DOTORNU-886058 format. One line per field, with one value per residue (C-alpha): residue in three letters; x, y, z. Coordinates in steps of 0.5 Angstrom, whole numbers, plus 500, padded with zeros to 3 digits. Layout:
BEGIN
rest: (ALA ...)
px: (X ...)
py: (Y ...)
pz: (Z ...)
END
This chain:
BEGIN
rest: (MET GLY PHE LEU GLY MET VAL PHE ASN TYR MET LEU ARG VAL ASN ILE ASN LEU THR ILE VAL ALA MET VAL ARG ALA SER ASN THR SER ASN SER SER GLU ILE GLU ASP VAL CYS GLY TYR GLY ASP GLU SER ASP ASP HIS SER SER ASP SER GLU GLY ASP PHE GLU TRP ASN GLU PHE THR GLN SER LEU ILE THR GLY ALA PHE PHE TRP GLY TYR ILE TRP THR GLN ILE PRO GLY GLY ARG LEU ALA GLU LEU PHE GLY PHE GLN ARG VAL PHE GLY GLY ALA LEU VAL LEU ALA SER ILE VAL SER CYS LEU VAL PRO VAL ALA ALA LYS GLY GLY SER THR ILE LEU ILE ILE VAL ARG ILE LEU LEU GLY LEU CYS GLU GLY PRO THR PHE PRO SER THR HIS VAL LEU LEU ALA ASN TRP ALA PRO ARG LEU GLU ARG SER ILE MET SER THR ILE ILE TYR ALA GLY SER GLN ALA GLY THR ILE ILE ALA TYR PRO MET ALA SER ALA ILE ILE GLU SER LEU GLY TRP GLU PHE VAL PHE TYR ILE GLN ALA GLY LEU THR LEU ILE TRP CYS LEU PHE TRP PHE ILE LEU VAL ALA ASP SER PRO GLU LYS SER ARG TRP ILE SER GLN ALA GLU ARG GLU TYR ILE THR SER SER PHE GLY ASP SER LYS ASN LYS LYS VAL PRO PRO VAL PRO ILE LYS ASP ILE LEU THR SER VAL PRO PHE TRP ALA ILE PHE ILE ALA GLY ILE GLY ASN ASN TRP GLY PHE TYR THR LEU LEU THR ASP LEU PRO LEU PHE MET LYS ASN MET LEU MET GLN ASP ILE LYS SER ASN ALA LEU LEU SER GLY MET PRO TYR LEU GLY MET TRP LEU PHE SER LEU LEU VAL SER PHE ALA GLY ASP ARG LEU ARG MET THR GLY LYS LEU SER THR GLY ALA VAL ARG LYS ILE ALA ASN THR ILE ALA HIS CYS GLY PRO ALA ILE CYS LEU ILE THR LEU THR THR PHE THR CYS ASN ARG GLU ALA THR ILE ALA LEU LEU PHE VAL ALA VAL GLY LEU GLN GLY GLY ILE TYR THR GLY PHE MET VAL ASN HIS VAL ASP ILE ALA PRO ASN PHE ALA GLY THR LEU PHE GLY ILE THR ASN ALA GLY ALA THR ILE PRO GLY TRP VAL ALA PRO MET THR VAL GLY ALA LEU THR ASN ASN GLN GLN THR PHE SER GLN TRP ASN LYS VAL PHE TYR ILE SER ALA ALA TRP PHE ILE ALA ASP ALA LEU PHE PHE LEU LEU PHE SER SER GLY THR GLU GLN PRO TRP ASN ASN LEU ALA SER LEU LEU PRO ASN ASP LYS ALA PRO SER ALA ASN SER ASN LEU PRO GLY ASP SER PRO LYS ASP ILE VAL LYS ASN SER GLN ASN ILE PRO PRO TYR ASN THR ALA SER PRO SER GLU GLN LYS ARG HIS LEU TYR ASP ASP TYR VAL THR ASP PRO ASN LEU ARG ASP TYR GLN ASN LYS ALA PHE GLU PRO ASP SER)
px: (500 503 496 492 497 495 487 488 493 488 482 483 486 480 474 473 472 465 464 463 458 453 457 456 449 445 442 449 453 453 447 446 447 444 442 434 435 439 437 430 431 433 434 430 432 427 431 435 432 438 443 441 441 449 452 457 456 462 462 466 472 473 470 477 482 479 480 486 489 493 498 500 503 504 510 514 515 516 524 525 520 523 531 529 526 533 536 532 527 521 517 518 516 510 508 509 505 499 499 500 495 489 490 490 484 480 481 476 470 472 476 471 466 471 471 474 481 481 479 484 490 488 488 495 497 495 499 505 504 502 507 513 507 508 517 517 514 519 524 519 519 527 528 523 521 525 527 522 517 516 511 506 509 508 502 499 502 500 493 490 489 483 481 481 477 472 471 472 466 460 464 463 455 453 456 453 447 446 451 453 459 463 464 467 473 474 471 476 481 481 481 488 490 489 492 499 499 499 504 510 509 508 513 521 525 529 529 534 530 525 522 516 520 524 531 529 525 531 535 532 529 536 540 535 538 545 550 545 542 548 547 551 545 550 550 545 548 544 548 547 540 538 541 538 533 530 528 525 522 518 518 514 510 509 506 501 498 497 494 489 488 487 482 477 479 478 472 468 464 462 461 456 452 452 452 449 445 446 444 449 447 448 454 459 458 458 465 468 466 471 478 474 475 483 484 482 486 492 493 491 497 503 502 502 508 512 510 513 519 520 520 524 519 519 525 523 523 519 514 514 513 507 504 504 502 495 494 495 492 487 484 485 481 475 475 476 470 466 465 460 456 452 446 447 448 450 455 458 459 461 467 469 469 474 478 479 479 486 490 491 498 500 503 507 509 512 510 515 521 525 527 529 534 536 534 539 535 528 525 529 527 520 520 523 519 512 513 512 508 504 503 498 494 492 492 487 482 483 483 476 474 475 473 466 464 457 458 456 455 457 461 466 466 469 474 477 476 481 486 487 486 493 496 495 498 505 506 505 509 516 515 515 522 525 525 529 528 536 539 543 550 550 546 552 556 562 562 560 568 574 577 583 577 573 571 573 566 563 557 552 546 540 537 531 530 531 536 540 540 547 549 551 558 560 566 563 566 563 558 562 567 562 560 553 550 554 551 544 547 548 541 538 542 539 533 534 537 530 524 522 526 520 524 526 523 525 522 528 534 537 543 548 549)
py: (517 513 515 513 506 504 505 500 496 495 495 489 486 487 487 478 480 484 480 472 475 475 469 464 461 464 458 453 457 456 461 458 465 467 474 472 468 472 479 478 481 480 481 488 489 488 486 480 475 477 476 469 468 466 460 456 452 455 454 459 455 454 462 463 460 463 470 469 465 471 472 464 468 475 472 469 476 481 481 479 485 489 488 489 496 498 495 497 502 502 505 498 493 497 499 492 488 492 490 483 483 487 481 476 479 479 471 470 469 463 460 461 457 451 451 453 450 453 460 458 459 464 468 465 467 475 475 473 479 483 483 487 493 495 494 498 503 504 505 511 514 513 516 522 524 529 526 531 530 523 522 525 524 515 518 520 514 508 513 510 503 506 510 503 499 505 506 498 496 501 500 492 493 497 493 487 490 492 487 482 479 477 485 487 484 486 494 494 490 495 501 499 498 505 508 503 507 514 511 509 516 521 517 517 513 519 526 527 522 526 531 534 538 543 544 548 542 537 540 541 534 531 535 533 526 528 522 518 515 513 514 506 501 498 490 488 487 482 480 486 487 480 482 488 491 496 491 486 492 493 486 484 491 489 481 483 490 484 480 485 489 483 480 486 488 481 478 484 483 476 479 485 480 474 478 484 481 487 487 487 494 497 492 495 502 499 495 500 507 505 506 512 515 511 514 522 520 518 525 528 525 524 531 533 529 531 538 536 534 540 544 539 538 530 526 522 515 519 520 513 510 514 513 507 505 510 505 499 499 504 499 493 497 498 491 489 493 490 483 487 490 483 486 493 494 502 501 495 498 505 502 498 504 506 501 501 508 509 504 510 513 506 510 514 509 503 503 508 506 503 508 512 507 504 509 505 498 501 496 490 492 492 486 481 485 485 478 476 480 476 469 473 475 468 465 470 469 461 462 466 461 455 459 460 455 453 457 464 465 471 467 465 471 475 470 473 479 477 474 481 485 481 481 488 490 485 489 495 494 491 497 502 499 497 501 507 513 515 512 505 504 499 502 507 504 506 502 495 496 495 501 502 502 505 512 519 522 528 526 530 526 531 532 531 539 543 548 541 540 541 545 540 537 542 547 553 560 564 569 575 572 569 569 572 564 562 567 565 558 560 563 556 552 557 556 549 549 553 554 560 564 566 572 566 561 555 557 562 558 557 555 556 550)
pz: (475 482 485 479 478 485 484 478 482 488 484 480 487 490 485 486 494 492 485 489 493 486 483 489 490 496 497 497 502 509 512 517 520 527 527 525 532 536 534 531 525 518 510 510 502 497 492 497 491 486 491 490 483 483 478 482 488 493 501 505 505 498 497 502 497 491 494 499 492 489 495 493 487 490 495 489 486 492 492 485 483 487 486 478 479 483 476 471 473 477 471 467 473 474 468 466 472 471 463 465 472 466 462 467 470 463 464 471 468 463 469 474 470 468 476 482 481 475 477 483 478 475 481 483 476 478 484 481 476 481 486 484 484 491 492 485 488 494 489 485 492 493 487 487 494 497 503 508 504 504 508 504 498 500 502 496 492 496 498 491 494 498 492 488 493 493 487 485 491 488 480 481 484 478 473 476 476 469 465 470 474 469 465 472 470 464 464 469 466 460 464 467 460 458 464 462 456 459 464 459 456 462 467 468 473 475 476 471 466 467 460 463 469 471 471 478 480 478 482 489 489 488 492 499 497 499 500 501 495 490 482 481 484 490 490 496 503 506 512 514 513 516 522 523 528 525 518 523 526 520 518 523 523 515 517 524 518 514 518 520 514 509 515 513 506 504 508 510 504 508 514 512 508 513 519 518 512 507 499 494 494 501 501 496 500 507 504 500 506 511 506 504 512 511 505 508 515 511 508 515 518 513 513 520 521 515 518 525 521 518 525 527 534 532 529 523 528 533 527 525 531 534 526 527 533 532 525 530 536 534 530 536 540 535 533 540 543 536 540 545 540 537 534 534 525 526 532 529 522 525 529 523 519 524 525 517 517 523 519 514 519 517 510 515 519 517 510 508 514 508 505 511 513 506 501 496 497 498 493 495 503 501 497 503 508 504 501 509 509 504 508 512 505 504 512 514 510 510 518 517 513 517 523 519 515 516 523 521 529 532 536 530 528 534 534 528 530 537 532 528 535 538 531 531 538 538 531 534 541 536 531 537 541 535 529 526 522 521 515 518 515 510 506 504 498 502 507 502 500 501 505 499 494 498 495 497 499 504 508 505 508 510 517 520 519 513 515 517 508 505 499 494 494 488 489 488 490 495 494 494 489 484 477 476 474 481 485 482 484 491 491 489 495 500 497 499 505 508 503 508 504 499 496 492 488 484 477 477 477 470 470 464 459)
END
């Protein structure tokens, strides 16, 4: 359900990136592309005339304001959304955010016909509605993901972002061809509302509250947390957070990542149209396919990362650093190389595919690192870092618009790619030097209280190897003197301690009431 939630979340967010190509009259965009003069070829599509029948006269800069306005609202609900999810549960916050976003999305066609200013306001409202989705998802991971399975679980859920992009573009193209661009927003919003109904029925805020899992699974998940996850929501140690170097490593990584990511996500369809002269059908396919590569690569990296952690070959911190370096330095190299292939469509498309695909490593890198260093405040931390990272979400498209407005040339687009590459490399180096994969002292509730009020507790924080996962801090007698039910409990704890004990299966554990 979390994966599907991200699919619909991104579908509502990015559908306008392609739809705006059909909304705007080609004759009123700055169509002074040099591709015909420099490369000697133009648009060979038979149906390009259909791309020129848009309703609106918006230049590149106005289009960049419309697509980037989402983030003007998105930034303000990041921190409140994360904290609300910690206090009242991610189920209500995430589901409620998408209900509101679906309603606002239905207003886009009417707003567009009222003028670009009204459309920008509606896009801001859409951003306000969707702001809590990512921070509340981190609360989901903190409550549900066993410590050594966080990479794969976070990747599966957040891969819905790429799946949403993959689905949104071809779906939008098909709807535009058959029904018109207005129905893109109506249909995708309607599908999201249907998903919301199932979300509220099936999803619970924690394993303890879920009706759909076995007692064995519940015990397995909760015992993996040790003392790193408090039952009661502690106060936010804001001073400790703001003076934490690992926190700032995540913050900087988020800003650099989003500059490059949103430059490509928002403006790739425009680049495909103006510089590669692709019609809207080819544009939808070529703009969406790189995110299929990102999705598949993210699953591969997360699986490999968790296996390396489980076997003790690499620590959590090492896995996060390696994955993040691949996810950011790889695309930077691709974008720099891209500037040397001025008139080679095939090489350009291939490099863009690889650049976007390698970014799949972020979900095993900085994106899940909040849960590593402070699971009690994962939602709040992600809210803070993503609020900062939201700024490139609208500054980057505006930068592209300013650079290419009335200047659809390779030299101007090369500047776009150089800037993105510089951000990727800078944030990757900072994260490599200063990030951490271990729980920070300020995550523990006991460290936030005066000594005379601090609860006495064993430090049951699991380590980086499954054999370091200690048994639950309960008074269980030795196995040879235990009752049958307590012996069964020993077997369960041994299974959690070492998953290689295949003789015992989770489903066999049925504790006495």
